[in-house]
VMD Tcl script that draws the C-alpha trace (Angstrom):
set ca {
  {-4.61 8.13 17.34}
  {-1.00 7.42 19.00}
  {1.92 10.30 17.72}
  {5.14 9.53 18.96}
  {8.28 10.80 18.09}
  {10.92 7.95 16.85}
  {15.11 7.53 18.53}
  {17.29 5.58 18.19}
  {19.03 4.26 21.51}
  {23.02 3.83 21.74}
  {22.77 2.30 25.22}
  {19.64 0.40 25.01}
  {18.97 -1.01 27.95}
  {20.45 1.61 30.29}
  {18.61 4.44 27.88}
  {15.17 2.75 27.84}
  {14.80 2.32 31.52}
  {15.28 6.02 31.93}
  {13.06 6.53 29.69}
  {10.61 4.52 31.38}
  {11.07 6.38 34.48}
  {10.66 9.27 32.51}
  {7.55 9.40 30.60}
  {6.20 5.43 32.05}
  {6.30 2.37 29.73}
  {3.11 2.81 28.27}
  {4.24 5.89 26.51}
  {8.00 4.21 25.64}
  {7.22 1.65 22.28}
  {9.90 -0.43 20.86}
  {10.25 -0.76 17.35}
  {13.41 -2.85 17.37}
  {16.89 -3.14 19.62}
  {17.96 0.70 19.29}
  {14.67 2.22 17.39}
  {12.01 3.00 19.82}
  {9.02 5.70 19.39}
  {7.82 8.08 22.83}
  {4.55 8.76 22.34}
  {2.85 12.72 22.94}
  {0.27 14.78 22.77}
  {-0.46 18.83 23.00}
  {-1.55 19.05 26.58}
  {0.58 17.21 29.15}
  {3.53 15.82 26.81}
  {3.95 17.67 24.25}
  {6.42 17.38 21.06}
  {9.15 19.96 22.46}
  {8.84 18.82 25.95}
  {9.30 15.29 24.93}
  {12.56 16.48 23.31}
  {13.45 18.75 25.95}
  {13.33 15.35 28.77}
  {15.68 13.49 26.41}
  {18.57 15.81 25.43}
  {20.65 14.55 27.90}
  {20.33 10.82 27.11}
  {22.65 8.29 25.05}
  {20.02 8.51 22.31}
  {19.55 10.51 18.92}
  {16.35 11.64 16.95}
  {15.55 9.85 13.91}
  {15.67 11.47 10.79}
  {13.46 9.71 8.03}
  {15.84 10.07 4.74}
  {14.24 9.70 1.49}
  {15.81 5.87 1.48}
  {13.30 5.24 4.10}
  {10.50 6.37 2.56}
  {11.28 4.32 -0.63}
  {11.79 1.26 1.79}
  {8.15 1.98 2.93}
  {6.87 2.00 -0.49}
  {8.76 -0.99 -1.43}
  {7.39 -2.66 2.21}
  {3.92 -1.67 1.10}
  {3.91 -3.32 -2.16}
  {5.53 -6.47 -0.95}
  {2.76 -6.36 1.66}
  {0.46 -5.33 -0.36}
  {-0.70 -2.26 2.02}
  {-2.45 0.56 0.70}
  {-0.50 3.44 -0.08}
  {-2.80 7.08 0.53}
  {-0.30 9.67 -0.20}
  {3.18 10.98 -0.81}
  {4.10 14.44 -0.19}
  {6.90 16.33 -1.13}
  {8.64 18.95 1.45}
  {8.63 21.58 -1.47}
  {5.97 22.34 -4.41}
  {6.76 20.38 -7.40}
  {5.14 20.90 -10.73}
  {1.80 19.36 -11.14}
  {3.01 17.34 -13.84}
  {5.32 15.37 -11.47}
  {2.82 15.37 -8.88}
  {0.25 14.00 -11.83}
  {2.86 11.15 -12.18}
  {3.46 10.35 -8.87}
  {-0.40 10.10 -7.75}
  {-1.08 8.16 -11.36}
  {2.01 5.60 -10.34}
  {0.40 5.21 -6.63}
  {-2.72 4.90 -7.77}
  {-1.87 2.04 -10.19}
  {0.02 0.61 -7.16}
  {-3.28 0.03 -5.41}
  {-5.36 -1.25 -8.14}
  {-3.08 -3.66 -9.23}
  {-0.98 -7.04 -8.16}
  {1.74 -9.02 -9.05}
  {4.08 -8.05 -11.58}
  {2.21 -5.76 -12.56}
  {1.94 -4.28 -9.38}
  {6.23 -4.41 -9.25}
  {6.19 -2.73 -12.60}
  {4.43 0.04 -11.28}
  {6.36 0.56 -8.14}
  {9.64 0.56 -10.26}
  {8.13 3.50 -12.04}
  {7.28 4.89 -9.15}
  {10.22 4.94 -7.42}
  {12.19 5.64 -10.50}
  {10.05 8.85 -10.89}
  {10.48 9.81 -7.07}
  {14.31 9.38 -7.24}
  {14.34 11.70 -10.06}
  {12.24 14.57 -8.05}
  {14.59 13.76 -5.55}
  {17.86 13.93 -7.53}
  {17.60 16.51 -9.71}
  {15.37 18.81 -8.19}
  {16.89 18.15 -4.75}
  {13.28 17.95 -3.24}
  {13.11 15.27 -0.52}
  {9.99 13.82 0.92}
  {8.19 15.40 3.66}
  {5.56 12.28 4.77}
  {3.96 9.10 3.50}
  {0.44 7.67 4.42}
  {0.06 3.75 4.46}
  {-3.24 1.95 5.36}
  {-2.91 -1.32 7.87}
  {-5.09 -3.60 9.22}
  {-4.90 -5.62 11.91}
  {-5.65 -9.81 11.45}
  {-8.80 -9.60 13.73}
  {-10.70 -6.78 11.80}
  {-11.35 -5.68 8.35}
  {-11.05 -2.01 9.37}
  {-8.34 -0.08 7.94}
  {-6.58 2.80 9.82}
  {-3.65 5.05 8.86}
  {0.05 5.01 9.40}
  {1.77 8.29 9.01}
  {5.50 8.73 8.86}
  {7.44 12.33 8.54}
  {10.46 13.43 7.63}
  {11.17 14.76 11.67}
  {11.24 11.14 12.68}
  {7.36 11.49 13.88}
  {4.44 8.39 13.42}
  {1.13 8.83 13.97}
  {-1.50 5.49 14.42}
  {-5.15 6.15 13.91}
  {-5.48 3.38 16.06}
  {-3.25 1.40 18.37}
  {-4.88 -2.33 17.17}
  {-2.13 -1.53 14.13}
  {1.09 -1.56 16.86}
  {2.22 -4.71 15.60}
  {2.10 -4.20 12.03}
  {3.22 -0.71 12.50}
  {6.80 -2.37 14.56}
  {7.35 -5.16 11.89}
  {7.33 -2.34 8.71}
  {9.33 -0.65 11.15}
  {11.39 -2.80 11.74}
  {11.96 -3.85 7.92}
  {12.71 0.17 6.75}
  {15.31 1.06 9.75}
  {17.44 -1.97 9.29}
}
mol new
graphics top color blue
foreach p $ca { graphics top sphere $p radius 0.5 }
foreach p [lrange $ca 0 end-1] q [lrange $ca 1 end] { graphics top cylinder $p $q radius 0.2 }
display resetview
């Protein structure tokens, strides 16, 4: 599993060189010209150490807003990716969660115009929760696969800019998704 903390670079070339020196090229994953992820673990290069090492560099943490999560849902539907789970920061009523879960289930089990119709209903439901209840999304989990294998792996994105990827074989698919949702 890959655990990454996402950052936006301001002085891309210079900062990228500094990051490669600090962490090694294999630990710095470039998603776009300005968005990178730095791998971390819980032993030698933990989350806090990553944040401490980069605090004086010309970059900032990526914070994933609700609109980015909505872009992930839209991308997932367009590219026929399976949406596993969507969680909110604060508890919401069972009724509202059941609507969200129902629409996700229907999106995953349909295709074409029907799938788009359920996506629209899901996005409206989420928008209502975010706007009316002021409750943001905590994370989303979708399934991806690489072109060479029928096995699906989880891609999990959190609002604090943490990205978990079950297997590095889907890194190219994850990069395509990140390019589309953060552009």
